[in-house]
Residue frames as a rotation matrix with the C-alpha (Angstrom) as fourth column:
MET 1
0.408 0.283 0.868 288.14
0.635 0.596 -0.492 248.63
-0.656 0.752 0.063 151.87
SER 2
-0.696 -0.717 -0.016 290.05
0.448 -0.453 0.771 249.98
-0.560 0.529 0.637 148.91
THR 3
0.331 0.824 -0.459 288.35
0.058 -0.504 -0.862 252.60
-0.942 0.259 -0.215 146.79
THR 4
-0.493 -0.481 -0.725 290.03
-0.726 -0.232 0.647 251.69
-0.480 0.846 -0.234 143.51
TRP 5
0.529 0.652 0.543 288.48
-0.075 0.673 -0.736 249.77
-0.845 0.349 0.405 140.64
SER 6
-0.357 -0.816 -0.454 290.67
-0.625 -0.153 0.766 248.35
-0.694 0.557 -0.456 137.89
ASN 7
0.121 0.317 -0.941 290.36
-0.929 0.369 0.005 246.38
0.349 0.873 0.340 134.66
HIS 8
-0.800 -0.439 -0.408 291.75
-0.255 0.866 -0.430 243.40
0.542 -0.240 -0.805 136.66
ASN 9
-0.761 0.610 0.223 288.80
-0.227 0.072 -0.971 243.74
-0.608 -0.789 0.083 139.11
ARG 10
0.063 0.830 -0.555 286.38
-0.902 -0.190 -0.387 243.95
-0.426 0.525 0.736 136.20
GLN 11
-0.181 -0.213 -0.960 287.84
-0.723 0.690 -0.017 240.83
0.666 0.691 -0.279 134.59
GLN 12
-0.991 -0.130 -0.024 287.74
-0.075 0.697 -0.714 238.89
0.109 -0.706 -0.700 137.93
LEU 13
-0.445 0.893 0.073 284.07
-0.464 -0.160 -0.871 239.84
-0.766 -0.422 0.486 138.34
ALA 14
0.208 0.471 -0.857 283.18
-0.978 0.127 -0.168 238.85
0.030 0.873 0.487 134.72
ASP 15
-0.564 -0.455 -0.689 285.04
-0.486 0.858 -0.169 235.51
0.668 0.239 -0.705 135.20
ALA 16
-0.964 0.200 0.174 283.27
-0.066 0.456 -0.888 234.68
-0.257 -0.867 -0.427 138.45
GLU 17
-0.129 0.962 -0.242 279.87
-0.703 -0.261 -0.662 235.64
-0.699 0.085 0.710 137.02
HIS 18
-0.013 0.001 -1.000 280.60
-0.923 0.385 0.012 233.48
0.385 0.923 -0.004 133.97
ASP 19
-0.856 -0.426 -0.292 281.61
-0.280 0.857 -0.432 230.52
0.434 -0.289 -0.853 136.12
ILE 20
-0.699 0.674 0.237 278.36
-0.224 0.108 -0.969 230.82
-0.679 -0.730 0.075 138.12
ALA 21
0.103 0.781 -0.616 276.23
-0.906 -0.181 -0.382 231.08
-0.410 0.598 0.689 134.98
VAL 22
-0.348 -0.301 -0.888 277.86
-0.744 0.665 0.066 228.04
0.570 0.684 -0.455 133.41
ARG 23
-0.996 -0.084 0.001 277.25
-0.063 0.745 -0.664 225.92
0.055 -0.662 -0.747 136.54
VAL 24
-0.436 0.899 0.031 273.65
-0.375 -0.151 -0.915 227.06
-0.818 -0.411 0.403 136.81
VAL 25
0.114 0.438 -0.892 272.96
-0.993 0.026 -0.115 226.26
-0.027 0.899 0.438 133.16
GLU 26
-0.521 -0.382 -0.763 274.42
-0.462 0.878 -0.124 222.82
0.717 0.288 -0.634 133.76
GLY 27
0.477 0.852 -0.216 272.06
-0.152 0.322 0.934 222.39
0.865 -0.413 0.283 136.69
LEU 28
-0.063 -0.610 -0.790 274.77
0.846 0.388 -0.367 222.61
0.530 -0.691 0.491 139.29
PRO 29
0.863 0.274 -0.424 274.85
0.480 -0.707 0.520 224.98
-0.157 -0.652 -0.742 142.24
PRO 30
0.646 -0.664 0.376 277.38
-0.228 -0.638 -0.736 227.82
0.728 0.390 -0.563 142.00
ARG 31
0.032 -0.717 -0.696 280.64
0.754 0.475 -0.455 227.27
0.657 -0.510 0.556 143.84
PRO 32
0.708 0.281 -0.648 280.77
0.689 -0.479 0.544 229.17
-0.157 -0.831 -0.533 147.16
GLU 33
-0.225 -0.876 -0.426 284.10
0.639 -0.463 0.614 230.73
-0.735 -0.135 0.664 146.27
ASP 34
-0.660 0.057 0.749 282.61
0.673 -0.397 0.624 232.19
0.333 0.916 0.224 143.06
VAL 35
0.444 0.889 0.110 279.63
0.676 -0.413 0.610 233.62
0.588 -0.196 -0.785 144.93
GLU 36
0.556 -0.297 -0.776 281.95
0.642 -0.439 0.628 235.12
-0.528 -0.848 -0.054 147.52
THR 37
-0.608 -0.769 0.196 284.23
0.709 -0.415 0.570 236.60
-0.358 0.485 0.798 144.76
VAL 38
-0.280 0.606 0.745 281.13
0.619 -0.480 0.622 238.27
0.734 0.635 -0.241 143.12
ARG 39
0.732 0.580 -0.357 279.94
0.641 -0.411 0.648 239.63
0.229 -0.703 -0.673 146.48
ARG 40
0.167 -0.747 -0.644 283.39
0.697 -0.372 0.613 240.99
-0.697 -0.551 0.459 147.38
LEU 41
-0.749 -0.534 0.392 283.96
0.646 -0.456 0.613 242.62
-0.149 0.712 0.686 143.99
LEU 42
0.056 0.840 0.540 280.45
0.689 -0.424 0.588 244.10
0.722 0.339 -0.603 143.90
ALA 43
0.737 0.174 -0.653 281.04
0.656 -0.416 0.630 245.59
-0.162 -0.893 -0.421 147.31
LYS 44
-0.247 -0.931 -0.270 284.42
0.669 -0.365 0.648 246.92
-0.701 -0.020 0.713 146.17
ARG 45
-0.615 0.053 0.787 282.89
0.712 -0.393 0.582 248.42
0.340 0.918 0.204 143.01
HIS 46
0.509 0.858 0.068 280.10
0.669 -0.444 0.597 250.06
0.542 -0.258 -0.800 145.06
ALA 47
0.471 -0.406 -0.783 282.69
0.660 -0.427 0.619 251.53
-0.585 -0.808 0.067 147.48
TYR 48
-0.639 -0.729 0.245 284.58
0.688 -0.399 0.606 252.90
-0.344 0.556 0.757 144.50
LEU 49
-0.237 0.654 0.719 281.40
0.662 -0.433 0.612 254.47
0.711 0.621 -0.330 143.11
GLU 50
0.721 0.510 -0.469 280.56
0.684 -0.418 0.598 255.98
0.109 -0.752 -0.650 146.52
ALA 51
0.116 -0.777 -0.619 284.01
0.627 -0.426 0.652 257.53
-0.771 -0.463 0.437 146.69
THR 52
-0.810 -0.575 0.113 284.13
0.408 -0.415 0.813 258.84
-0.421 0.705 0.571 143.14
GLU 53
-0.730 0.671 0.128 280.51
-0.191 -0.381 0.905 259.27
0.656 0.636 0.407 142.01
PRO 54
-0.939 0.336 0.071 278.25
0.006 0.221 -0.975 259.47
-0.343 -0.916 -0.210 145.10
LYS 55
-0.191 0.925 -0.329 275.14
-0.832 -0.330 -0.445 260.44
-0.520 0.188 0.833 143.09
LEU 56
-0.109 0.092 -0.990 275.62
-0.793 0.593 0.142 257.48
0.600 0.800 0.009 140.76
ALA 57
-0.913 -0.274 -0.303 276.19
-0.026 0.779 -0.626 255.16
0.408 -0.564 -0.718 143.71
ALA 58
-0.685 0.719 0.119 272.91
-0.335 -0.166 -0.927 256.31
-0.647 -0.675 0.355 145.25
GLN 59
0.072 0.707 -0.704 271.09
-0.991 -0.030 -0.131 255.68
-0.114 0.707 0.698 141.96
VAL 60
-0.429 -0.319 -0.845 272.61
-0.509 0.858 -0.065 252.23
0.746 0.403 -0.530 141.64
SER 61
-0.996 0.086 0.001 271.49
0.042 0.499 -0.866 251.33
-0.075 -0.862 -0.501 145.20
LYS 62
-0.333 0.935 -0.120 268.02
-0.636 -0.316 -0.704 252.64
-0.696 -0.158 0.700 144.55
LEU 63
0.111 0.369 -0.923 267.73
-0.945 0.328 0.017 250.59
0.308 0.870 0.385 141.26
SER 64
-0.783 -0.402 -0.474 269.10
-0.247 0.901 -0.357 247.52
0.571 -0.163 -0.805 143.00
ASP 65
-0.854 0.483 0.192 266.29
-0.121 0.174 -0.977 247.80
-0.506 -0.858 -0.090 145.54
LEU 66
0.015 0.914 -0.405 263.71
-0.749 -0.259 -0.610 248.13
-0.662 0.313 0.681 142.77
ALA 67
-0.646 -0.366 -0.670 265.01
-0.753 0.449 0.481 245.28
0.125 0.816 -0.565 140.60
PRO 68
0.411 0.889 0.204 262.13
-0.895 0.436 -0.095 242.87
-0.173 -0.144 0.974 139.92
ASN 69
0.970 0.113 -0.216 262.60
-0.158 0.966 -0.205 239.10
0.185 0.233 0.955 140.09
ARG 70
0.013 -0.990 0.140 266.01
-0.818 -0.091 -0.568 239.35
0.575 -0.107 -0.811 141.72
PRO 71
0.303 0.104 -0.947 266.95
0.179 0.970 0.164 235.95
0.936 -0.219 0.276 143.07
ASP 72
0.930 -0.053 0.363 267.32
-0.367 -0.169 0.915 235.59
0.012 -0.984 -0.177 146.82
PRO 73
0.075 -0.993 -0.090 271.07
-0.925 -0.036 -0.377 235.27
0.371 0.112 -0.922 147.57
ALA 74
-0.238 -0.094 0.967 270.40
-0.674 0.733 -0.095 232.22
-0.700 -0.674 -0.237 149.73
GLN 75
0.738 0.537 0.408 268.63
-0.064 0.658 -0.750 230.54
-0.671 0.527 0.521 146.79
LEU 76
0.750 -0.510 -0.422 271.43
-0.586 -0.215 -0.782 231.52
0.308 0.833 -0.459 144.46
GLU 77
-0.283 -0.879 0.385 274.03
-0.959 0.262 -0.108 229.91
-0.006 -0.399 -0.917 146.74
ALA 78
-0.128 0.304 0.944 271.86
-0.356 0.874 -0.330 226.76
-0.926 -0.378 -0.004 146.90
GLY 79
-0.960 -0.272 0.070 271.59
-0.018 0.306 0.952 226.72
-0.280 0.912 -0.299 143.13
HIS 80
-0.173 0.960 0.222 267.79
0.944 0.225 -0.241 227.38
-0.281 0.168 -0.945 143.14
LEU 81
-0.976 -0.194 -0.098 266.89
0.155 -0.937 0.312 230.32
-0.153 0.289 0.945 141.00
GLY 82
-0.364 0.913 -0.182 263.15
-0.587 -0.377 -0.716 229.94
-0.723 -0.154 0.674 141.12
ASP 83
-0.237 0.425 0.873 260.57
0.543 0.803 -0.244 228.15
-0.805 0.417 -0.422 139.00
PRO 84
-0.947 -0.153 -0.284 260.48
-0.128 -0.629 0.767 229.52
-0.296 0.762 0.576 135.42
GLU 85
-0.637 0.770 0.035 257.06
0.541 0.414 0.732 227.96
0.549 0.485 -0.681 135.03
SER 86
-0.363 0.527 -0.769 255.64
0.826 -0.201 -0.527 230.13
-0.432 -0.826 -0.362 137.82
SER 87
0.129 0.443 -0.887 255.16
-0.094 -0.885 -0.456 233.05
-0.987 0.142 -0.073 135.44
PRO 88
-0.128 -0.146 0.981 254.65
0.812 0.552 0.188 231.75
-0.569 0.821 0.048 131.93
ALA 89
-0.901 -0.195 -0.387 255.00
-0.069 -0.817 0.572 234.14
-0.427 0.542 0.723 129.02
THR 90
0.182 0.970 0.163 251.75
0.315 0.099 -0.944 235.22
-0.931 0.223 -0.288 127.34
ASP 91
0.228 -0.049 0.972 251.22
0.974 -0.004 -0.229 236.14
0.015 0.999 0.046 123.70
ASP 92
0.960 0.191 0.205 251.18
0.184 -0.981 0.053 239.81
0.211 -0.013 -0.977 124.79
ASP 93
0.628 -0.774 -0.083 254.65
-0.102 -0.188 0.977 239.38
-0.771 -0.605 -0.197 126.36
ASN 94
-0.155 -0.707 0.690 256.10
0.651 0.452 0.610 238.17
-0.743 0.544 0.390 123.05
ASN 95
0.212 0.311 0.926 254.56
0.953 -0.275 -0.126 240.92
0.215 0.910 -0.355 120.92
ASN 96
0.828 0.024 -0.560 255.98
0.253 -0.907 0.335 244.00
-0.500 -0.419 -0.758 122.62
PHE 97
0.213 -0.754 0.621 258.24
0.958 0.036 -0.285 245.52
0.192 0.655 0.730 119.98
């Protein structure tokens, strides 16, 4: 896998993430090719970080493992991102400034 990361890669990733978000907002499942593009480019970006900034790459991996409420990739591919009603906001949640 190449260890370069370019503005073109960054734009491709942003475009694929945007396409997924639009489809999910419309109630449609993401297209498999968009999901694969995001996976491929995230792997490429991580390989680039490991090659150029190993400490940063380790921190990114650690934070990714700790990310709360991260959707299951299988659910994302199926277009199911969880039930937003399962954890309703409370008044306290809305008053944290």
